[in-house]
N, C-alpha and C positions, 0 to 999 in steps of 0.2 A: 264428789272426790274429781277433779280435773285430771283426765287422762295424761299420762306422761308421753311427750311426742317423740317419736323417733328421730334420732340426728340427722340432720341433712347430710346428703353424700358429700365428700370433701372434694373440693375443686381441685384438680391436679393440672400441672403445667408441664409441657414439653417444649424446649427452645430448639427450634430446627434452624440450623445454621446453613446457609447457602454455599455449599462445598460439594465438590465432586464432579460438577458437570453433567454431562448426558451421557447415559448409559442405556443401550438398547438390548442387552442380551442377559444381564445378569437377574436371577429370579428376585420376584419383589421383595420377599421376606428377607433376603441377604443384603438388600439395600438400607443405607441410611435415610432418613427423612428428607434431607436436603439435596438428594440426588434427583436428576431430571429424567422423565420418560420422553419428552419432546422440548423443543426451544428454537428459538432464531432470533437473531441478533441482538443477542447478550453475549458477553465473554466473562471470564472470570478473573477477578480483581487479585492481584498479587498480595492485597492487604485483607482479603476475605470479603466474600459476598459475590453477587452476579450483578454485573453492570451493562447496563443498555449501551450499546456501542456508540461511537462517535459517528458522525455523518462524514460525507465527502463532498467536494464541490468543484466544478470545472476550473482549470487553470491555463491561463496563457503567458502569464507574467504582469497582466493588469491587475487592480487591487482585488483582494479577496473578499468575495460578497459578504461572508458572514461578519467581517469587520465593519460593515456599515453603521453609520450613526444618522439619526434623523432628527428633525425639528417639527414644530407645530406653528402656523400662521392662523390666527384668528381674525377674520374679515369683520367689516362693520355692518353691512346691510345686505350684502349680494355677493354671490360667488362668481358671478359673470358667467364665462363659458370655460372655466378651467377645469380640466378632467384629469384623471391619471394618465401619465405620461408625458404631459405638458412641461416645459421650463418656464418658470415664474421668475421675475426679476423686481427688485426695489427701485423705484424711479429715482430716489435721492441717494440711497445707500449704494447702488449698484450691486448688491448682493443676488446671487441667483441660486435655483435649487429645482431639482427634477420632482414633481408631484407623483406620490404612488397612491395617494387615497384622498378621496374628498368626501366630508361628512358634515351636511348642514353648512356653517360658515367656517368650518375647520378644514384647512388645507395642511396635510401631511406630506413633508417632502425630504429628500435625501441628496447627495452630491452637493452640499452646500459649499458656496463660495462667498466668501465674505458674511456679514452680519444684517439682518434686516432691521430696520427702525420703524418703531411705533409711530404712526401717523403718516408714513410715507404711502404713495400710491403702490399698489402691488399689480404688475402688469404681466401679460403674455405677449411676447415681443415688444411691440411699441404700444399695445392697446391696454389702456387702462381697466381692470377688472373691479378693484374696490379698494377702501382705505384699510391699512393695517391697524387692528385695534390691540393685538397683543401677539408677542412672539414667545411666549412662555409655554412650555409643554405642560399640560395639565392632565395627562393620562397617569393615573396611579394604579390601575388594575394591572396585577402582575402577568394575568392572561393575556390582555390587550397589549402590553408592552412586548411580550414574547411574539405576538403574531405581527405586531409592526415591524419588529426586527427583520422578520422574514420578509415582508413586503418591501421592506427599504434594500433588502440583500438582492431581492430578484431584478431591482433596477441595474446593479452592478453585474447582475450574472448575465444578463442579455448582451453585455458588451463582450463577453468572453466567447472566442470561436474554437472551431475545430483545428486541428493541424491540417494546413492546405494539404489537399491532394485527394487520394481515393483508397479505400479499404481500410483495414483495420491500422490502428497505430502499432508499429513493428519494433519498436523499442523505446525504452526513455532511460535517461541517466542523469542524475544529480551529481554535477562535478563543478568544483571550484566555485561553489554558490550559485551556480547557474543551472537551469533546468534545459535538458535537450530531448528532442523526440524525432523519431525517423517514421516517415510514410511513404508510400508510393505517390508518384505525381498524379495529376488528374487523369493523365492518358494510360497509367499503369506502365509507363515505360522505363521509368528510373526510381530508384530510391532517394529521397530526399531528406538530408538532415535540417533540423530547425532547433532556433533559440528562442525560448520565451524571454520576452521583453516587455518594457513598460508600454509599449504599442501593440503588443501581441505576438505572435509566431512570426519569426523572421528566418528566412533561409540561409544557412550557413554556407559561405562560398568555400568550396574546396580547393580552389586555385588550380595552378597548372604543374605538370611534373616534366621535368627535364631531365633525361639520363644522361650521365657524363662517364667518361673513360679517361684512363692515362694522366692522373694528377699529378702535378708537380708542385702544389702548394695549396694549403687550406683555404677553402671558402667558408666564410663566416655567416651566421644567421644577420640577416640585415643587410648583406652587400648588394651593390648595383652591379649587374653583370651586363657584358655586351658580347654579341657574336663577331669575331674576328673577320669573319667574311660577310655575313648578313646584315651586320649592323642592328640586328634584332637586340632589344634590351628587357631586362627582367628585374625584378626585386625579389630576393630570397627571403623566405620566411622561415626556411628549414633546409639545412644542408646536412643531407642522409648520405653517410659512408657506409656502403653494404660489403665492401671486401677490400682488403689491401690497406695502404697508409696514405695519408694525403700527400706526404712527399714522394711518392712514387708508385704508379701501378694501381692506384686505387680506382675503385668504380662505385657509382652510387646514383642518388637521383637529387636534383634540386628543387624543391616546392617552392613556386613563385606565387606570390600574392598579386602581382601585376606583371603584364607582359605586353610588348609592341613588336609587330614585325614577325618574321618565322626564321627560327633558327634552323641552320642546315647540317646535315650530317658530316662529322670530321672537321667542323670549323673549331678554332680556339675559343674557349670561353674566358673572357678577361675581366679581371676586377682592377679598375683605375688603371687600365691600359697594360696591365701584367698578366700573362699567360696562367691560368691556374689548371685547366682540364681541357678535354676535347668533348664536343657536343655528340650525343649519339642521335640527334635527329631534332625534329620539331618539339616544342613544349606542348604538351597534349593537355587539354582539360580535363580534370579528373570528374568521374561520374560514377554513379553506382548503379549496378543492375537492380531491378525490382525484386520483390518478394524477400523472402529470408524472415531471420527473427534475430534482432541484434542483442547479443550477450556481452555484457561489458565487465571489466574489473579496472582498479585503480591501484597506482603504485609509483613509487620511485626507484628506478634502476640507476645504480651508481656508475655505470661505465661512460662517464663523460657527460651525461644529461644532468639537468637541475630540475628540481621539483617534481611533484607528484603529475603524472600523465594519465589519460584516459586511453584504455585499451578495449578493442571490440573485435568480435567475429559474428557473422551472421548467416553462414552457412551458403552463401550464395556469391559474396565478394571476397577479396583477400582480406586478411586482418589489417586493422589500423591503429595509429596512435594519434591522438589528438591533444592539444594542450592549450585549447580555447581559442587558438588563432590558426594554427597550422595542421592541416590533415595529411597525415602520411600513410600511405599504403605499404603494408609489410610484405615483402616478397620471400617465401621461404624455400622456393626452387621447387616446389610440388606442381607436378603436371596440371592437376586441378588444384588450383591454390586457393580452396574455399573452405577454411576451417569451420568447425561447429560451435566450439566454447573456447573460451581464454582464461587464463588465471596468472597472476604475479605470485611467485613461491620463491624465496631466497636467492632473489637478485636475478631471476631468470623469467622470461615470458613463457609460458606454456600454452600450447595450442592443440586442438585435438582434431583430427581428420578421421572421422568414423573409428575404427579400431586401433588407429595409430596416435601415440601420444608423442609430441615433438616439444623441444625446447630451443631457446635461443641460445647464442653464447652468453656468458656471463656478464650481466650489466648492459648487453647490447642487443635490444630488440630488433634490430635491423640486420643483424649479422647472423646467418644461419648455415655456417659452414663447419663440418664436422672437424676440421683442420684447427679451428679456434675455439672449441669446446662445444658446438652445438650438437644436437643429436635426436634420436628416435627411439622410443620403447614401444614395441608391439603388444597388443593385447588381443585377447580370443574372441571379444564381442566388442559392438559399437559403444563408445564412450558417451554418456549421456550428461554428466555433471563433473566438475572439478570442485573441490572444497579444500580449504587450507586449515588445518588445526593449528591453534596457537601455540606457541612455546618459544624457547630460546633459539639461536642461531643453528643448536645442535639438535635440539628436540623436536622442532616444528616438523610436520609431516603432511603430506598432500594424498587426500582421499581420491581415489579414482573409481567413479562409479559406472557400472553399465547396469541394464534392466535387471539382470539377475545375478550381478555379481559385485563384489567390492574389493578392491585392490589398495594397497597402500605404499606410497613412494616414500622410502627413507632415503637419508644421504644429506649432503651439505653442498653437493655440486656434482657436475658431470662426471667427475671421476669415481664417486661413491654413490651414485644413485643406485638403489636397490628396490624393485618393484616386487612386493609380497602379496600374493593372493591372500586375503582375509576371509571373504565368505562367499560361498557358492549358493546360490538359491535366494540370496537377499541383496536387493540393489535399489536404484532410484530411478523414478519416472523423469524424462526430460523436464526441465525448468524447475525442479522441486527441491534441489539441495542448498540448503543454507545453513550458515553457522551462526549459533547463539552462545550459549555455554558449551555446546557439543555441536557435532554437524547433525543435521535433521534432514530428512528426505521421506519421499512418499515412496513405498514399495507396494508390490501387489497385496500383502497381507496388512498394510495399514502405514503410519507414520512410525519410522524408525529413527532411533537415537545411536550414534556411533560417537562414543567418548573416550578420552585417554584413561588409562587404568595402571595400578601399580602391578596387575597381574602380568604373568608371562605373555608377551605378544603385544603389550602395549595398550590394548583397545578392548573395550567391552561395547556390546550392542543390545538392544531392547526393542520390541515393538510395543510402543506407548497405547495406541488407540483399538486395543483389543475390545473394549466395550462398545465401540460404535462400528463394528465390523460391517452391518448392513450399510450404512452410510458410505463406508470407503469401497465396499464393493460395487455400489452403484456408479461411483466416480473416479476409480483407479486408473482409468484411460482417459480421463477428461481434464487432466491438470494442464493449465495454461501458464502459470505463473505462481512464484512463492516469494516472500521477504520475511524480515525479523523486524519487530518493534523492541527495541531495547528498554524503552521508558516502561512498557506494560511487560516485558519479558515474555514476548509472544513469538512463536513461529506460526505464519500464516499460509495457508495453501489457497488457490483460486482454481475453478473449475470453468469448463465452457457452459454449464447450464445455469450460470449465475450464481451457485453456491460458493461459499468460502468455509475454511475450517480455520478457527482461532484454537490454537494450542498454547497453554499457559504452563511455562516451566519457571519454578523460582528456586534459585540456588541449586540447580540441578535436578530439582524433584519435580516430577509431572504431577500438575494440580489437576488437568483435565482438559477437555476440548468441547468446544460448542459450535454449531454451525451458524453461518451468517447467510444472508441472501440479499444480493444487490439487484437493482433494477436495470443494470448495465452490464456487459460481459467483460471482466477484466482480459486483457490480452498480453501484458508486461508489466513489470514493476520497477522502481528503483526506491532505495532510501538512503539517508545520509545525515549530515549534520551541517547547519548552517555555522558561519563564523562565530557567531554567538552560543554555539553549541545547543542548539535547539534541534530535536530529531524532526525530520521531515520525511514523508514517504508519498510517492506519487504512483499512479497507474495509467496506463494507455488502453482504451477500450476498443472495441471492435467499432463503435460508431464515430471513431475520429477524434473524439476529445480526450484530453489528459486531465486526469482528476488529482486532486489533493486529499490524501486520507487525513484522518483526525481533524476534520475541518467542518464547522458548522453543525447545526442540530438536526440535519436532514440530509437527504440523498439528492444532492444538487437542486433543492427546493422541493423535492417530492417527501411524501410522509414516510417515516421508518415505522414499520409494522413489526412489533416485537411481542414476543410471549414465552412465559415459561410454564410448563405443566410439570408436577412433581410426582415421584413415586407415591403409591398408596402406602400411607404410613399407618401403623396399627398402635402406635404409642406403646410397643413393648408388649401388648397383649392381643395376639392376632385372632383369638377366639372368644372375646368379649366385645359386647356393644359399648359404646361411650356416647354421652350426650355432649354434643360440642356447642360451647357457649360463647366463645369470644377469641379473637386473635389479636396480637399486637405486632405490626410490621415495623421494623428500623430500617428507615431509608435515609441514605445520604445523598447529597448533591447540592446544587448552586442556583438553581432556577426552578420555574414554574414548570409543574408536570400534571398528568391526568393519568390515572390508572383505574382499569377494571379488575376487580379482584373476586373470584370465585372459587368453587371447589366442587369436587365429585365424591361421593360416599358410596361404600360398599362395592367397589370396582364397578360403578355405575350400573349396578344391577335393578333393573325396573322392578323385577318380580319382588323385591325385599324393600326396596326405597320407593316412596311415591315420586313420581316424576312428571312434568307437563305431558300432555298428550302430543304426538308428533315428534318428540325429542329423537335425535339421532345419535345413538349410543354406539362407540367404537370399541375394538377389544382393550383389554386394560393395558396393552403394552403400546397403545397409541394414546395422542391426546383426544379427548372428547370436547369438542368446543362448542357444546350446546348452551344455552343461555340459562338454563335452570340452577337454582341456588346461588344466582349472583347476590352475594351479600354486602358489596359495597361498589359504589363507583365514586372516587374521591379526587379531589384536587389537592396539590401541595404546592406551596408558595416559596419554596427554596430555602427554608432552614438548613444549616449545613448538616444537622443529624437531629432526626426527630423520629419519635414513635407515632403511628398511627393506628388508633384503635378501631376495629370493625367487628361486626356482630356475625356470629355463626349460629345457624339454626340446622339441627339434624341429629339423627341418632344411627349409627353404623359401627362397623367393627374396625373401618379405617376411613381415611380421607386423603383425597389428593389436591393439593393447593393449585390454582390456574391465575396466572397475572398476566393481562394484556395491556399493551398501549399502542396507540396509532395516532400519529400525528407529525407535523412538520416544524413544530415550533417548541419540542421539547429538548432541552440540553441532556447528555447523559447523565445518569444518576445510578446509584448501587443500591440494591436490596441486600441488606447484611443478614436479617435474621427474621424468623417470626415466632413469636410465644403463643402457643396454642392452649387455650384453656378448655379443660373438659372434666366430666365425672363419669365414673365407672357405672356401667349397668349391668345386666345379665349376660351370662355365659350363652354362647350361641348352641343350638341343639342340632 
């Protein structure tokens, strides 16, 4: 009689969804399987899953390196003396290209101008190297294609230079489709404003300032002026009235784009031989003191100005207005006229001077007289940030942050402003406050959210990042910048040790936070939209470069090292062993990638699970990046959505997944889920 076989244990499945982000403090058994104990260079996708972050690359207005295209020339018998970096040309076609790789008879090039013709001589300068046999790309490997994309990008990358000068980039602003950056000059004697152009960074001319008094007629932008006594001349790019009216006793400043001769005190300023005002002295070239940190805002003020203007403050120089051509220093009348921050709110320009909040006249950023509606509100602590809450002309409010307090400015204008203390003990670190769906900032305790509410008081607050408190505690005094990414619904913080924190919020709901580590130090940021409504973001670094975020597959040509280390998951039975058999990862992306996937068992307890000798095992609340139990290292060629089957071997009461990647040619990809296959075994004793 054949004995009856015992039934095979049933294979069970757990779907681990990649949700929750990093958690450093919650006990293991209280966490879901998809929560992370360690990670770097991933963020949380609003559609679900963990996404390897985008890269960044240097920018100065010249072509974006990652947009590079490349071609292949196959020569007939010899490569001659062609090497990477050479420029080759077709003798008949006149086509040119810059070589980035030579392999056998194959010459790979980028920066193509024109099209090479089969059968023509290929030359380096005027020296013939060989005859062209083919100009068709024969590369079919997804990996090789991705690598060559990076090599071609590197050719463009070397063209892009630092912002001229010395020290860190001290400010960046994306305004009216143009990118601007501020950096000290080479000697550290002045702060210089630069613009990114197709030929690189170009210093912005700040023009000359000519003060005037005793107006008897308006001087318009674009007017040609002449000094009645000196005969000096100038072209007005901006006529700034600071007090009074144009038709009598007005005072102000003319910003000149060009000038000849020297104006003298008390002479008549004439337009077409008609006196308009009296000169206050010589036209003075506008310069900026070095140092500081430029904080900017953009807005349209309706007091006679047209269009959106750029406003800024840097804690060293007077505040300014800039329209792409004219740079106007704003004089508030303060003895030390060097504001820290600026913000446009309800048709007023707000500036902070330590613990003093000041505002211009309605719609008139040049006018700071109490008589015509300007004013000051005193606070008890230094203001670190200003942030506007969206709303109607009646409901919008201004959040005024200090390090340990928050106040809310209500009202519709100077006659109705009311500053209300909202929270004592909670505040914002400098450079950290930004608005997304709500106002977000870094407090001593973590990232806080301040949002409008139907409750009495109109606002609610919450600390979002309690679960990563150890990470925050190490860096809450290191914040250098922040920005928001509306496309990814993220608030981002940057720190002086190279780390950043990407916080994802979807429809007002906190999805989690994940750390990022850059190989340069972010010192300032800007974000905006192009005329085509494409979101852009840039940062200025301590090394003098400006970089474009969400650009390219790497960190300015360097590898992105990324990892995910998950919580130890017991599949619902923390006191039973399981035999782990297989996993199925769902990955979403658009190009070639390589991943190393591994796991740790039984809290990495070497007394209960066989591990290789010499293995370094760290405590269960940190990631153990030893190489035991690596169950697959695989490549993926860019299908938009595909499962990857991998084998698992081992028996334990729990398992922690580990995923790593390291390369400079992998475009971003998203890991959506893992389906874990296992069978139940005995209970632990």
